[in-house]
C-alpha positions as CSV (number, residue, x, y, z in Angstrom):
1,M,86.9,103.0,95.0
2,A,87.4,101.5,98.6
3,A,90.7,102.4,99.6
4,S,93.4,101.4,102.0
5,R,93.7,103.5,105.2
6,Y,97.2,104.0,105.3
7,I,99.4,102.9,102.5
8,A,103.2,102.6,102.3
9,V,104.9,102.8,99.3
10,E,108.5,101.1,99.5
11,G,111.6,100.4,97.1
12,P,115.4,101.2,97.0
13,I,116.6,104.3,95.9
14,G,115.6,105.3,92.3
15,V,113.0,102.7,92.1
16,G,109.9,105.7,91.9
17,K,108.3,105.3,95.6
18,T,108.1,108.9,96.0
19,S,106.5,109.8,92.8
20,L,104.0,107.1,93.4
21,A,103.3,107.8,97.0
22,R,102.4,111.5,95.3
23,R,99.9,110.4,92.6
24,L,98.1,108.1,95.4
25,A,98.0,110.9,97.8
26,A,96.4,112.9,94.7
27,S,93.8,110.1,93.5
28,L,92.7,108.6,96.6
29,N,92.4,112.7,97.9
30,G,94.8,111.3,101.1
31,E,97.1,113.0,103.2
32,L,101.0,112.7,101.6
33,L,103.7,111.9,104.1
34,L,107.3,111.9,102.4
35,E,110.6,110.6,104.0
36,E,112.3,113.7,102.7
37,P,115.9,112.6,103.0
38,E,117.0,115.6,101.8
39,S,116.7,117.5,105.2
40,N,119.3,115.2,106.8
41,P,122.5,117.3,106.5
42,F,124.8,114.0,106.5
43,L,123.6,112.4,103.6
44,P,125.6,113.9,101.0
45,R,128.8,113.3,103.5
46,F,127.9,109.7,103.4
47,Y,128.0,109.1,99.7
48,Q,131.9,110.5,99.7
49,D,132.5,108.9,103.1
50,P,130.1,106.1,103.8
51,R,132.0,104.8,106.6
52,G,132.6,108.1,108.2
53,A,129.2,109.4,107.9
54,A,127.1,106.2,108.6
55,L,126.5,106.5,112.0
56,P,125.5,109.9,112.1
57,V,123.1,109.4,109.0
58,Q,121.3,106.7,110.6
59,L,121.2,108.6,114.0
60,F,119.3,111.9,112.0
61,F,117.0,109.4,110.3
62,L,116.1,107.7,113.6
63,F,115.3,111.1,115.4
64,Q,113.2,112.3,112.2
65,R,111.8,109.0,112.4
66,I,110.2,109.8,116.1
67,A,108.8,113.0,114.3
68,Q,107.4,111.2,112.0
69,I,105.6,108.8,113.9
70,E,104.0,111.2,116.0
71,R,102.4,112.5,112.7
72,L,101.5,109.5,111.6
73,N,99.7,108.8,114.8
74,Q,98.1,112.1,115.0
75,A,97.1,112.2,110.7
76,D,93.9,114.1,110.2
77,I,91.0,111.7,111.3
78,F,88.8,113.1,108.3
79,S,91.4,111.7,106.0
80,D,90.1,108.5,104.3
81,T,93.5,107.7,103.3
82,R,97.3,108.4,104.2
83,V,100.0,107.6,101.7
84,S,103.8,107.7,102.7
85,D,106.8,107.0,100.7
86,Y,108.5,105.0,103.4
87,L,108.0,102.3,106.1
88,I,109.4,103.0,109.1
89,D,110.9,99.8,109.5
90,K,113.6,100.2,107.2
91,D,115.7,102.3,109.2
92,R,117.1,99.2,110.7
93,L,117.6,97.4,107.6
94,F,119.7,100.7,106.1
95,A,121.7,100.6,109.7
96,E,122.6,96.9,109.3
97,L,123.9,97.6,106.1
98,T,125.9,100.7,106.8
99,L,127.1,100.6,110.2
100,D,129.4,98.9,112.0
101,R,129.4,96.2,114.8
102,E,130.1,98.8,117.7
103,E,128.1,101.2,115.7
104,M,125.0,98.9,115.9
105,L,125.4,98.4,119.1
106,L,125.4,102.0,119.8
107,Y,122.2,102.4,117.6
108,D,120.6,99.6,119.0
109,R,120.8,101.4,122.6
110,I,119.5,104.4,121.6
111,C,116.7,103.0,120.2
112,A,115.9,101.1,123.2
113,T,115.6,104.5,124.8
114,V,113.3,106.3,122.8
115,Q,109.7,105.4,122.2
116,I,109.2,104.1,118.5
117,S,105.5,103.0,118.0
118,P,104.4,103.2,114.1
119,P,101.2,102.4,113.0
120,S,100.8,99.6,110.7
121,P,100.3,100.1,107.2
122,D,97.1,98.5,105.8
123,L,98.8,97.7,102.4
124,V,102.7,98.2,101.5
125,V,103.3,98.4,97.6
126,Y,106.8,97.3,97.1
127,L,108.8,98.3,94.0
128,Q,111.3,96.2,92.9
129,A,113.4,97.0,89.5
130,P,117.0,95.5,88.5
131,V,119.9,97.7,89.5
132,D,120.9,98.7,86.0
133,V,117.1,100.6,86.0
134,L,118.0,102.0,89.5
135,M,121.3,103.2,88.1
136,E,119.9,104.6,85.3
137,R,117.2,106.6,86.6
138,I,119.3,108.0,89.5
139,S,121.3,109.3,87.1
140,R,118.2,110.8,85.3
141,R,117.0,112.6,88.3
142,G,120.2,114.1,88.7
143,I,120.3,114.4,92.6
144,G,124.0,115.7,93.2
145,Y,125.1,113.9,95.7
146,E,123.2,110.6,94.4
147,Q,125.5,110.3,91.5
148,R,128.2,109.4,94.0
149,M,126.8,106.3,94.5
150,D,128.5,103.1,94.6
151,R,126.7,100.7,92.4
152,R,127.9,97.4,94.8
153,Y,126.4,99.7,97.5
154,L,122.7,99.5,95.8
155,E,123.0,95.9,94.9
156,R,123.5,95.2,98.6
157,L,120.4,97.7,99.2
158,A,118.1,95.7,96.6
159,E,119.3,92.6,98.1
160,A,118.5,93.7,101.8
161,Y,115.0,94.7,100.4
162,A,114.2,91.6,98.6
163,R,115.3,89.7,101.9
164,Y,113.2,91.9,104.2
165,F,109.8,91.5,101.9
166,H,110.5,88.0,101.5
167,A,109.9,87.7,105.2
168,Y,107.5,90.4,105.6
169,A,104.1,88.9,107.5
170,Q,103.2,92.4,108.7
171,G,100.0,93.0,106.6
172,P,99.1,93.2,103.0
173,L,102.0,93.6,100.6
174,L,101.9,94.0,96.9
175,I,104.9,93.2,95.1
176,V,105.4,95.2,92.1
177,N,107.8,94.9,88.7
178,A,108.7,98.7,88.4
179,A,111.1,97.4,86.1
180,V,108.1,96.6,83.6
181,L,105.4,98.6,84.8
182,D,105.9,102.2,84.9
183,P,102.9,103.7,87.4
184,V,104.6,107.4,87.2
185,H,104.9,108.1,83.6
186,N,102.4,106.1,82.0
187,E,98.5,106.6,82.7
188,D,97.5,103.1,81.8
189,H,99.7,101.3,83.9
190,Y,98.9,103.9,86.8
191,E,95.3,103.1,86.2
192,M,95.9,99.2,86.6
193,L,98.0,99.4,89.6
194,L,95.6,101.7,91.1
195,A,92.6,99.2,90.5
196,E,94.5,96.7,92.0
197,I,95.5,98.7,94.8
198,G,91.7,99.0,95.4
199,R,91.2,95.2,95.5
200,I,93.5,94.2,98.2
201,R,92.4,93.6,101.7
202,S,95.1,90.8,102.7
203,G,97.3,88.8,101.6
204,R,100.7,89.0,99.4
205,H,100.0,89.6,96.1
206,F,102.4,90.2,93.0
207,F,101.8,92.5,89.7
208,N,103.3,92.2,86.4
209,P,100.3,92.4,84.0
210,I,102.7,94.1,81.3
211,A,104.9,91.0,81.4
212,S,102.0,88.4,81.3
213,A,100.8,90.3,78.2
214,L,103.9,90.2,76.3
215,T,104.3,86.4,76.9
């Protein structure tokens, strides 16, 4: 299969992007690049006190991204494919959701002083699912600090993702109904999605074959 060289898997918390990115990297014999939110020491505090911890969480992720961008830009030139479970542009989406006006001004000033020039993905796979599904999956995977996540925060996050990708025009985009399609645990679903990814070269695409088969 002729695969895209750099694939980014995105979507709100709990939608399954890391698990899918792992499968894609293995199938495509590619380099796997993970966001690693568990390395952010402020994240557990954020779920306890969103207002008090929002700024340090975002600043840690910002400086983490600088190192991740360097890894992306220096990725193995002999690897046919790189697969990540995040899109670097997402940082601003989270910042706008969690920071107040003064914090956002400070965040923007810091961003302006650092060099952030990420490579553009050849394909973004955007996983969508209703908030009820996200909440159930977050509960099922059992990460301690995530269990305190406020439902309204997750609703706002899902809405922010939907707005972002509604306007997304930086490259090919595949929007996947991850509530109906389960490419992580269902082998047939995964193979269908993998074949679809291999076909895409440009444009915006919607992938929901299971729902289509049921109607």
